[in-house]
C-alpha positions in Angstrom: 26.5 -23.1 -11.7 26.9 -25.9 -9.1 26.2 -23.4 -6.3 23.2 -22.0 -8.1 21.8 -25.5 -8.5 22.4 -26.3 -4.8 20.7 -23.1 -3.9 17.7 -23.9 -6.0 17.5 -27.4 -4.4 17.6 -25.8 -0.9 14.8 -23.5 -1.9 12.7 -26.3 -3.2 13.4 -28.4 -0.1 12.3 -25.5 2.2 9.1 -24.9 0.3 8.3 -28.6 0.3 8.8 -28.9 4.0 6.7 -25.8 4.7 3.8 -27.1 2.6 4.0 -30.6 4.0 4.0 -29.2 7.5 1.0 -27.1 6.7 -0.9 -30.1 5.4 0.1 -32.2 8.4 -0.9 -29.4 10.7 -4.3 -29.2 9.0 -4.9 -32.9 9.3 -3.8 -33.0 12.9 -6.0 -30.0 13.7 -9.0 -31.5 11.9 -9.3 -34.2 14.6 -9.5 -31.7 17.4 -10.6 -28.1 17.5 -11.8 -27.8 13.9 -15.4 -28.8 14.7 -15.7 -25.9 17.0 -14.5 -23.5 14.4 -11.4 -22.6 16.3 -8.3 -23.1 14.1 -5.9 -21.8 16.7 -2.3 -21.6 15.8 -3.0 -23.1 12.3 -4.8 -19.9 11.3 -1.4 -18.3 11.1 0.0 -20.9 8.6 -1.4 -19.4 5.3 -0.3 -15.7 5.8 3.1 -16.7 7.3 3.6 -19.2 4.5 2.7 -16.5 1.9 5.2 -14.1 3.3 8.0 -16.7 3.5 7.4 -17.9 0.0 7.4 -14.3 -1.3 10.8 -13.8 0.2 12.3 -17.1 -0.9 10.8 -17.3 -4.4 10.7 -13.6 -5.1 7.5 -14.4 -6.9 4.3 -13.1 -5.4 1.7 -14.7 -7.5 2.6 -18.4 -7.0 3.4 -17.7 -3.3 -0.1 -16.3 -2.7 -1.9 -19.1 -4.6 0.0 -21.8 -2.7 -0.9 -20.0 0.6 -4.6 -19.9 -0.5 -4.5 -23.6 -1.3 -3.0 -24.4 2.0 -5.6 -22.3 3.8 -8.4 -23.9 1.9 -7.1 -27.3 2.7 -6.9 -26.5 6.4 -10.6 -25.3 6.2 -11.5 -28.7 4.7 -9.9 -31.0 7.2 -6.8 -31.7 5.2 -8.6 -32.8 2.1 -6.3 -31.6 -0.8 -8.9 -32.1 -3.6 -11.6 -30.2 -1.8 -9.0 -27.6 -1.0 -8.2 -27.2 -4.7 -11.9 -26.8 -5.5 -12.4 -24.3 -2.8 -9.3 -22.4 -3.9 -10.9 -22.0 -7.3 -14.2 -20.9 -5.8 -12.5 -18.4 -3.5 -10.6 -16.8 -6.4 -13.8 -16.6 -8.4 -15.7 -15.0 -5.5 -13.1 -12.3 -5.2 -13.6 -11.3 -8.9 -17.4 -11.5 -8.5 -17.5 -9.1 -5.5 -18.8 -5.7 -6.7 -16.2 -3.7 -4.7 -13.3 -5.8 -6.0 -14.7 -5.7 -9.5 -14.7 -1.9 -9.4 -11.1 -1.9 -8.4 -10.1 -4.3 -11.2 -11.9 -2.2 -13.7 -10.3 0.9 -12.2 -6.9 -0.8 -12.7 -7.5 -1.4 -16.4 -9.1 2.0 -17.0 -6.3 4.0 -15.3 -3.6 1.9 -17.0 -5.4 2.5 -20.4 -5.9 6.2 -19.7 -2.2 6.6 -18.9 -1.3 4.8 -22.1 -3.5 7.2 -24.1 -2.0 10.2 -22.3 1.5 8.9 -23.2 0.4 8.4 -26.8 -0.9 11.9 -27.0 2.4 13.5 -26.0 1.0 14.9 -22.8 3.4 13.1 -20.6 6.4 14.2 -22.5 5.2 17.8 -22.5 4.6 17.6 -18.7 8.2 16.4 -18.1 9.6 19.2 -20.2 7.5 21.8 -18.4 8.9 20.8 -14.9 12.4 19.8 -16.0 13.7 23.3 -15.2 12.8 22.8 -11.5 13.0 19.1 -11.1 16.3 18.8 -12.9 18.0 16.1 -10.8 17.2 12.9 -8.9 16.7 14.8 -5.6 14.0 17.1 -7.0 12.3 14.3 -8.8 11.9 12.5 -5.5 10.7 15.7 -3.7 8.1 16.4 -6.4 6.8 12.9 -6.2 6.6 13.2 -2.4 4.7 16.5 -2.6 2.4 15.0 -5.2 1.6 12.1 -2.9 0.6 14.5 -0.1 -1.6 16.6 -2.4 -3.6 13.6 -3.7 -4.9 12.8 -0.2 -8.5 11.8 -1.1 -7.9 8.1 -1.4 -5.0 5.7 -1.1 -5.9 3.8 -4.3 -6.2 7.0 -6.3 -3.0 8.3 -4.8 -1.1 5.2 -5.9 -2.4 5.5 -9.5 -1.9 9.2 -9.9 1.5 9.6 -8.3 3.0 6.4 -9.7 1.9 7.0 -13.3 2.6 10.8 -13.2 6.1 10.7 -11.8 7.4 7.5 -13.1 8.8 9.1 -16.4 10.4 11.9 -14.3 12.1 9.5 -11.9 13.2 7.4 -14.8 14.8 10.4 -16.5 17.1 11.0 -13.5 17.7 7.3 -12.8 15.7 7.0 -9.6 15.3 3.3 -9.0 11.8 1.9 -9.4 12.1 0.5 -5.8 12.6 4.1 -4.5 9.6 5.4 -6.5 7.4 2.5 -5.2 8.5 3.4 -1.7 7.6 7.1 -2.2 4.2 6.1 -3.6 3.4 3.6 -0.9 4.5 5.9 1.9 2.2 8.7 0.7 -0.9 6.6 0.0 -2.5 5.0 3.1 -0.4 7.1 5.6 -1.7 10.3 3.9 -5.3 9.2 3.3 -5.6 7.8 6.9 -5.0 11.2 8.6 -6.4 13.9 6.3 -9.7 15.5 7.3 -11.3 14.8 3.9 -10.7 11.3 2.6 -12.5 8.0 2.0 -11.2 6.6 5.3 -13.0 8.9 7.6 -16.5 7.3 7.4 -15.2 3.9 8.1 -12.9 4.9 11.0 -15.5 7.1 12.7 -18.2 4.4 12.2 -16.0 1.8 13.9 -15.4 4.1 16.8 -19.1 4.9 17.2 -20.0 1.2 17.1 -17.5 0.4 19.8 -18.4 3.2 22.3 -20.8 2.2 25.1 -24.3 3.8 25.1 -24.5 7.2 26.6 -20.8 7.9 26.2 -20.4 11.7 26.4 -18.0 12.2 23.5 -18.8 12.0 19.8 -17.0 9.4 17.6 -15.9 12.2 15.2 -14.4 14.2 18.0 -12.4 11.2 19.2 -11.2 10.5 15.7 -10.2 14.1 15.2 -8.3 14.2 18.4 -6.5 10.9 17.6 -5.0 12.4 14.4 -1.9 14.0 16.0 -1.2 10.6 17.7 -1.1 8.7 14.5 2.7 8.6 14.9 3.5 6.0 12.3 1.5 7.6 9.5 2.9 11.0 10.2 6.5 9.8 10.6 6.2 7.6 7.4 5.4 10.8 5.4 8.2 12.7 7.1 10.6 9.9 6.5 10.1 10.2 2.7 10.8 13.9 2.9 14.0 13.3 4.9 15.2 10.6 2.5 14.5 12.7 -0.6 15.9 15.9 0.8 19.1 14.5 2.2 19.8 12.0 -0.6 20.7 9.4 2.1 19.6 5.8 1.8 20.5 2.7 3.7 20.1 -1.1 3.5 18.8 -2.7 0.3 17.5 0.7 -0.9 21.0 2.1 -1.0 22.1 -0.8 -3.2 19.1 -0.1 -5.5 19.8 3.6 -5.8 23.5 3.1 -6.3 22.7 0.6 -9.1 20.3 2.9 -10.8 22.7 5.9 -10.6 25.8 4.2 -11.7 24.5 1.5 -14.2 21.2 3.2 -15.2 19.4 -0.1 -14.5 16.1 0.9 -12.9 15.4 -2.7 -11.8 17.6 -5.4 -10.3 18.8 -8.1 -12.6 16.0 -10.7 -13.0 13.4 -8.4 -11.6 9.7 -8.7 -12.8 8.1 -5.3 -12.6 4.3 -5.4 -12.3 3.8 -2.6 -14.8 5.6 0.2 -16.6 7.5 -2.2 -19.0 5.1 -2.2 -21.9 6.3 -0.6 -25.1 4.0 2.5 -24.9 4.2 4.5 -28.2 3.9 8.1 -29.0 1.7 9.2 -31.9 3.3 10.5 -35.0 1.1 13.6 -34.7 1.5 13.9 -30.9 0.9 17.4 -29.5 3.6 18.8 -27.4 1.1 20.3 -25.0 0.8 19.3 -21.3 -3.0 20.1 -21.5 -3.4 16.5 -22.9 -2.2 15.3 -19.5 -3.7 17.8 -17.2 -7.2 18.0 -18.4 -7.9 14.2 -17.9 -6.0 14.1 -14.6 -7.6 17.2 -13.1 -11.0 16.1 -14.4 -10.5 12.7 -12.7 -9.6 14.3 -9.4 -12.3 16.9 -9.4 -15.0 14.4 -10.5 -13.8 11.9 -7.9 -14.5 14.6 -5.2 -17.8 15.5 -6.7 -19.1 11.9 -7.1 -18.0 11.0 -3.6 -19.7 14.1 -2.2 -22.9 13.4 -4.1 -22.9 9.6 -3.3 -22.4 10.5 0.4 -25.5 12.7 0.6 -24.5 15.8 -1.2 -26.1 19.0 0.1 -28.3 17.0 2.5 -25.2 15.9 4.4 -24.2 17.7 7.6 -20.9 18.8 6.0 -18.7 18.2 3.0 -16.4 16.1 5.2 -19.3 14.0 6.3 -20.5 13.5 2.7 -17.0 12.3 1.7 -17.0 10.0 4.7 -20.2 8.3 3.7 -19.3 8.1 0.0 -19.2 5.0 -2.3 -15.6 5.8 -2.9 -14.5 3.1 -5.3 -17.5 3.5 -7.6 -17.1 7.3 -7.5 -13.4 7.1 -8.5 -14.1 4.5 -11.3 -17.0 6.7 -12.7 -14.7 9.7 -12.7 -12.0 7.6 -14.5 -14.6 6.5 -17.1 -15.6 10.1 -17.9 -11.9 11.2 -18.0 -11.4 8.4 -20.6 -14.2 9.7 -22.9 -13.0 13.3 -22.6 -9.5 12.3 -23.4 -10.7 10.4 -26.5 -12.6 13.4 -27.7 -9.7 15.7 -27.0 -7.2 13.6 -29.0 -9.7 13.2 -31.9 -10.4 16.9 -32.1 -6.6 17.6 -32.2 -6.3 14.9 -34.9 -3.5 13.2 -33.0 -4.7 9.8 -34.2 -7.7 7.8 -35.3 -10.1 6.1 -33.0 -8.5 2.7 -33.7 -5.0 4.1 -32.9 -6.2 5.7 -29.7 -7.8 2.4 -28.5 -4.6 0.6 -29.3 -2.8 3.0 -27.0 -5.4 2.3 -24.4 -4.9 -1.4 -24.7 -1.1 -1.0 -24.5 -1.6 0.8 -21.2 -4.2 -1.6 -19.8 -2.1 -4.7 -20.5 0.4 -3.4 -18.0 -2.2 -4.2 -15.3 -2.8 -7.9 -16.1 -0.1 -9.4 -13.9 -0.8 -7.0 -11.1 -4.5 -7.7 -11.2 -3.8 -11.5 -10.8 -1.7 -10.7 -7.7 -4.4 -8.4 -6.3 -7.1 -11.1 -6.7 -4.8 -13.6 -5.0 -4.2 -11.2 -2.2 -7.9 -10.8 -1.7 -8.3 -14.6 -1.7 -5.8 -15.1 1.1 -7.5 -12.4 3.1 -10.8 -14.3 2.6 -9.1 -17.5 3.8 -7.7 -15.7 6.8 -11.1 -14.4 7.7 -12.6 -17.9 7.6 -9.7 -19.3 9.7 -10.1 -16.4 12.2 -6.5 -15.3 11.9 -7.0 -11.8 13.3 -9.3 -12.7 16.2 -6.9 -15.4 17.2 -3.9 -13.0 17.4 -6.0 -10.5 19.4 -7.4 -13.0 21.8 -3.9 -14.5 22.4 -2.5 -11.2 23.4 -5.5 -9.5 25.0 -4.6 -10.8 28.5 -1.2 -9.1 28.6 -2.5 -5.6 27.7 -2.0 -3.2 30.6 -2.8 0.5 31.1 0.9 1.4 31.1 1.7 -0.1 27.7 -1.7 -0.4 26.1 -1.1 2.0 23.2 2.3 0.5 22.4 1.0 -3.1 22.5 -2.1 -2.2 20.6 0.0 -0.5 17.9 2.3 -3.6 17.6 -0.6 -6.1 17.6 -2.5 -4.1 15.0 0.6 -3.9 12.8 1.2 -7.7 13.1 -2.4 -8.5 12.2 -2.3 -6.2 9.2 1.1 -7.6 8.1 -0.3 -11.2 8.2 -3.7 -10.4 6.6 -2.7 -7.6 4.2 -5.6 -5.4 5.2 -5.7 -2.2 7.3 -9.4 -1.8 7.3 -10.0 -5.4 8.3 -7.5 -5.0 11.2 -9.3 -1.9 12.4 -12.6 -3.7 12.3 -11.2 -6.5 14.5 -9.2 -4.5 17.0 -11.1 -1.2 17.5 -14.2 -2.9 19.1 -11.9 -4.8 21.5 -9.5 -2.0 22.5 -11.9 0.9 23.0 -13.9 -0.9 25.8 -10.5 -2.1 27.3 -9.2 1.5 27.2 -12.3 2.8 28.9 -12.1 0.1 31.6 -8.4 0.9 32.5 -8.8 4.6 32.1 -6.4 5.0 29.2 -6.7 8.2 27.0 -9.0 7.1 24.2 -7.5 9.3 21.4 -4.1 7.7 22.0 -5.6 4.2 22.1 -7.6 4.8 19.0 -4.7 6.2 17.1 -2.5 3.2 18.0 -5.0 0.9 16.3 -5.5 3.1 13.2 -1.8 3.8 12.6 -0.7 0.3 13.6 -3.0 -1.1 10.9 -1.5 1.3 8.4 2.0 0.1 9.4 1.3 -3.6 8.9 -0.6 -3.0 5.6 2.3 -0.7 4.4 4.8 -3.6 4.9 2.7 -6.6 3.9 3.5 -8.2 0.5 -0.1 -9.4 0.3 -1.6 -5.9 0.8 -3.6 -4.5 -2.1 -2.1 -1.0 -1.6 1.4 -2.5 -1.6 0.6 -4.3 -4.8 -0.8 -1.1 -6.3 2.3 0.9 -5.3 4.5 -1.7 -7.1 2.1 -1.7 -10.1 1.8 2.0 -10.8 5.5 2.6 -10.0 6.5 -0.2 -12.4 8.5 -2.0 -9.7 9.2 -5.6 -8.9 6.8 -6.3 -6.1 9.1 -8.3 -3.9 12.0 -5.9 -4.4 9.6 -3.1 -3.3 8.7 -4.9 -0.1 12.3 -5.9 0.6 13.8 -2.4 0.1 10.9 -0.6 2.0 10.9 -2.9 5.0 14.0 -1.4 6.8 12.6 2.1 6.4 9.2 1.0 7.8 10.9 -0.7 10.8 12.9 2.4 11.5 9.7 4.5 11.5 8.0 1.9 13.7 10.8 2.1 16.3 10.5 5.9 16.4 6.7 5.6 16.6 7.0 3.4 19.7 9.3 6.0 21.3 6.7 8.6 20.5 4.0 6.6 22.3 6.3 6.3 25.3 6.8 10.0 25.4 3.1 10.7 24.9 2.3 8.3 27.7 4.5 10.5 30.0 2.2 13.4 29.4 4.5 15.4 27.0 2.6 17.6 24.6 2.0 15.9 21.3 3.6 18.7 19.2 6.8 18.3 21.1 6.6 14.5 20.8 6.2 14.8 17.0 9.1 17.2 16.7 11.3 14.9 18.8 10.2 12.0 16.7 11.1 13.7 13.4 14.5 14.7 14.8 15.2 11.2 16.0 14.1 9.9 12.5 16.6 12.3 10.9 19.4 11.2 13.1 18.7 7.5 12.5 18.7 8.1 8.7 22.0 9.8 8.9 23.5 7.1 11.1 22.2 4.1 9.2 23.0 5.6 5.8 26.6 6.2 6.9 27.0 2.7 8.2 25.5 1.2 5.0 27.6 3.4 2.8 30.8 2.4 4.7 29.9 -1.3 4.5 29.2 -1.1 0.7 32.1 1.2 -0.1 29.8 4.0 -1.3 30.2 7.7 -0.7 27.5 10.4 -0.6 26.2 12.0 -2.5 25.6 9.3 -5.1 27.0 9.9 -8.5 25.2 12.8 -10.1 23.4 12.1 -13.3 22.1 15.0 -15.2 19.5 12.9 -17.1 19.1 11.4 -20.5 
């Protein structure tokens, strides 16, 4: 108990020092560069503070709110009271934004829809139908991985579908929630960012087009298309999940989590606070043992998402289906599809006389309430992004490093810089918007291959966003997988760093002129070897032998 109290005091002391230093930094800055709108080094204080507090406190919500407060105080010359007022305003603005509002409503609608599906008996019927093939923890992970690749249209939709659909299966075979969150997160943005039809295409191609000089002889879409094979981190992150799932090898904190889940049947660490998946969802007394109650709403949601994105992007008047998807109002389209799937599910369950309207709505609310805590974290993550935008965090990082970029190492440095910006700001799209307009002209001026340079920005942004505890997609992965958010970030980070190292090696090989297909094969082989080496070292250190204890399921 004494050690625990001492530890708590040390934590409080560290937090206090960090906050005081942040305020002092703000006050000191306010007398200098602040009037010119250049916050310099202090622009890094809020995101770094948020990350440190998340690690120390293991509590994302209060960490983010403190970081927003510090940032707002810096923006207001060290005035704490005005900083508090602006913190409230910033949080309100995030909820009022139409795009953010659609995501929040999507959160609650999807959570409620999944509660209804569980209530109808559709989820249980689905598990029974695939249990013959997915009859162990290995197959449960492989199915979730394949599901993440199939749902490639959007990273938000991917997180919602895969997390909710495969959480009961992974629970049945005692796959830790940390592992499921890793699988979901690694097949969300990495998949959506490189597939030919997704909500990411329009934004990425648009950025490339805006950054090219007038009269440039190559189309933006052609450059983006040719950059796909060089998105090494995204491709390797997807491959990494497959390697981990197939071999059954884990290392670092993830190995501890998996060993705990297999041997003690504890899906979370002691003291964990899962963002979702812990509500007491109920099954109706008259539930139907028919997986159609799951598949019709889910398939309808996916198909209608495609259709509404196609129609909102121009429909038949667009140059192609891919172009229509690229120009779509993606979040509104997905939310509208979710709303229709909700009404169809209600009608289905009423026709089958599974329950009354009131009982069905109770199941909806039980599912929706799982999203409350996650939504608060998501709003706070948006708020700190807004603060970082005002402080100029991303431009400061780029400008500080721009002078050291050379033709020989341009793709590698661009990849690492983009990853760092996305890690600090929690946004891949925002990072792309900052770095692409700077790097493309630089690449042209030094004669660097543009597809490789462009890919280094796009996949670097995915890497940083993938690891950041303040990223909305990271929060969503924790939410829909029912994982403690900080535990998800902590267990995933070593895997992301390993993939990052291999991605850097791949950029070195590509810079030597080696064909990209050979580079990718070499990268996947190196990734496999590293997984085997690291897992063996971790297992030896922890006294664990592979394979982990086999559990046949509940």
